[in-house]
Residue, then its C-alpha position, 0 to 999 in steps of 0.5 A: m567907786k567910779i569917778p563921775i568926771y570920767s563919764s561926763r560929757y563935759f570931760i569928753g568935750i574938753g578932750i575933743f577940744i584940746f585935741l583939735c587945738f593941738t592938731g591945728i597948731w601942729f599943722f600950722m607949725s609943720g607948714k611953716l617948718s617945711k617952707r623954711t627947711e630948705q633955707i635952714s639947710i642951705d644956711l647951715a651948709t654954707k656955715n660949715y663951708e665957710l668954717k672949713s674953707n677958712v681952715i684950708r685957706n689958712e693952712f695953705n697960706g701958712l705953708t707959703k708964709g716961710i717963703e714970704n718971711l724969707v723974701a722980707i729979709l732979702p735986702e739984708f743979703h748982698s750976695t749968696a755968701d751972705f745967704i750961706k752965712q745966715r743958713k740957720i735962720v733961712e732954714a727956720l724961716l723957710l720950714n716954719h710950717p708943721t708940714a713943710n719938711k723939705g725945701w731947697y735953694t739954688l745959688i747962681n754966680g756966673q757959671d757957678t751954680t750950687y744946688r742944696a736940699i733942706e730936710k727938717n726932722d723934729q726941729t733938726y735941719r740937715e742939708l742934702p744934695a738937691r734932687q733933679y726935679q728941684k734943679d729943673w724948677t722953672g716955676n710953681k707947679l705940680i709934679s708926680i714923683a713915683d706914686t705921689l704928687h708934689w707941689l714945688v713952690a719957690s721964689k727967684h731973686k737977683l741980688s745986688n751983686t747980680e748973683t741969682l738966688i732961688f729958694g722954695l718948698d717941696i710939699n708932699l701932697v699926700e702928707l699934707q692931706s694927712y695933716l689936714s685930716g687931723i686939723d678939723p676932724a669934727g668938721r661936717a664938710s669934706a674939702s678937696v682942691i683941684d688945679e686948672a686941669g681938674t686934677y685933685v691937689i688934695n682929697p680926703a681919699e688920698k688915693l685920688i690925689g693926682t687923679k682927675m675930678g669926675v663930672p658930678v651928677r647934678l640934682s638941681p639944674i640951678t647953680r647959685r652964687l654966694k654973697d662974695s660973688i666969686s663962690t658958687y654952690e649946687i646940689v649934686m649926688s656924692p659918688v662916694l656916699e651916694i647921697p645928695v650933697f651941697r657942693y661949693y666952689t671957691p677960688l684958692n689962689i696960692s703963690s700964682m697957682k689958680w686952684t679951686m677949693v671944692l667942699d661937700t656938705a651932706a644934705l642929710n646932715v644939715d637936715e637933721d637939726v630941722k627933723d629933730i625939731e619936728k620930732y620934738l614938736i610932735s612929742m611935745f604936743i602929744s605929751a602936753a595933750l595927754i598930760i592936760l587930759l590926765l591932770i583934769a581927770w586926776a586933779q578933781a579926784k585927788w586934789q583934797k587927798e594930796f592937799m592933806l598929804r602935803q600938809q602932813a609932809e610939811t609939818k613932819r618936815q618942819q619937825l625934822s628940821i627943828e630936831k636936826q638943828e637941835l642935834g646939830l647944836i648939841a653936836e657942835r657944843q660937844q665938839k667944842d667941849n672936846v677941843l677945849l678938853q684936849l687943849n687943857a690936857l695939852k697945857q697940863k702936859v706942857n707944864p711939868h715936862f717942859l718946866f723940868n727941862s727948862l729948869s735943868s737948862l737954867n741951872a747949867l746957865i746960871s754959873k756959866e753965862p749969868e746974862l744969858a740965864k737972865s734972858f732965859v728966865v724972861k723967855l720962860s716967863k713969857v712962854y708960861r704967860y702965853v700958855l696960861k692965857s685964856y683963848p675962849n674960842g681956841l684960836a690965836t692970830v698967826t702973829e701971836e703964835l709966831n711970837f710965842v714960838k720964838e720964845y719957846f724955840f729960844l729955850q729949846k735952842i739953849r737946851f740943844g745948842d748946835a744940835l738944833e739949827p736956827l728956826e727959819i720963818e717965812i710968813s707973808d704979811e697977809h697971813l699975819q692977822e689970820q688965825l690958827p689953833f692955840m699953841s699949834l706951832q709949838t705943838l708941831i715943834e715939840n713933836a719934831v724935837k721929840h720924835n727926831m734925833l738931834s746931834k751936832t753932826k745931824p742937827l734938826k732943822i725946823s721951818i715955818k713958811s707960808e704956802g698958798d692958804f696954809i702955814v707949813v711946819a717942816n723938819n728934816l726927817q731923822l726919826r728916833t726909835d726909842v720914843k715911848d709916848s706917841g699917842k699923837q695927842g697934839l695932832n689929835y687936838l689940831q685935827s679936832t680943832y679944824a674939824y670943829f671949824g669946818a676946815g676938813q682933814l688935817k694934812y701931815g706926813p713925810e714928803g721926800g726927806d722932810y716931815k710936813c704939816y699943813l695948817p689951814l688958816l682960819a677966820f673965826t666969826p664969834 
């Protein structure tokens, strides 16, 4: 059956009206965007220029920082002999930048002149004979050595005893360019530096270092000045990329070198954001118009059906939610019952087995050490009083567990003597009022005694310590091979208890030469 709204003039009129509205909005916004595109492009390009220029300027300043630091401590040198004595400090200060790997110094004492070069390799410094071009230094300059351009920058000083000291850096500009390329790899500006003669000092194309900069093809006859009044930019054609770029020129005065930094930002790159906005707007307008038209046609025909379906779905969801809650409560009760059953089984296991061993130890003490036998009886009664104590939620505080385990360990120490080292306990104060599964510490100590060999030559050492949000029970690992009853009843009880309280999987097992069990601390809310 054809829905009447599709053939109505009313629907067609609404469609035409929506189309005309969105078309008018688009033309209005498109005109505004076109007027702002150039300014946005310039602003973005200028921002990229500022970021890149700061990076380059900071790196060049960092290169010469070593010379400035050395000049700062010159008053401490009264002679070239003082300079030599502090040679290690001099080397570290002079070559402190990652790319400053070579330097030199000259000591002039009357007719006696000493030339030495310094090289750094992985923070290791060594002295070498100075090269001839270093000896011939007369001022900061660029020189060509083989096919590489070097920058010699140095400082000359006369000491208080009339001796002369010269020290400086020998910077390989190709190596410097390689370093700068890795400083800001994601930058959207390409940076070069030229000297007063127009020779490239650095350039992303390393083969151009030491060559003359060509005259750019200007796409705009206007050269504009930035707010700092010393930097300018123009739009030129890049001879490498063959696309328009914004080219910025700004002075770079480093150690008396009057250089110029040249930064190119591709015009296509800075226009991408604006063009993306236009694409998004077109897609948004077309999608919005289509969605509105479809919703008008679809909502009239399907509203009642969808309303009924939603009511049915909501009723079914509520029923499922109620059933899920009921199942969750049943599962929680079953899990709690399972934990309590395991705890009761654990208590029943402790009673006869532990009592038999304790009475045997007591029998041996009565005749030999009656006073110790009395203490033994008191400790034994405290242990069984705690075992028989009721803990409905299955949890006890760390303090209660520690007090119990100290009594229990006392009895075990009487039984095993020097084969069992004293119990080591290091529990932080903030953990004492936290909670653990009932009899958890005793269970782990019993397991350690049961599964490991004990002797005077190889005593068993057990520790209980706080580590982060855990109580860690550890013992040195010296496993027995004759243990028959190893059903892991105690560990299963602990795992079930932590699962019931939502603490996740219990972590235990060998670590190095020890066996460790990590007991998460619990906060029970009744």
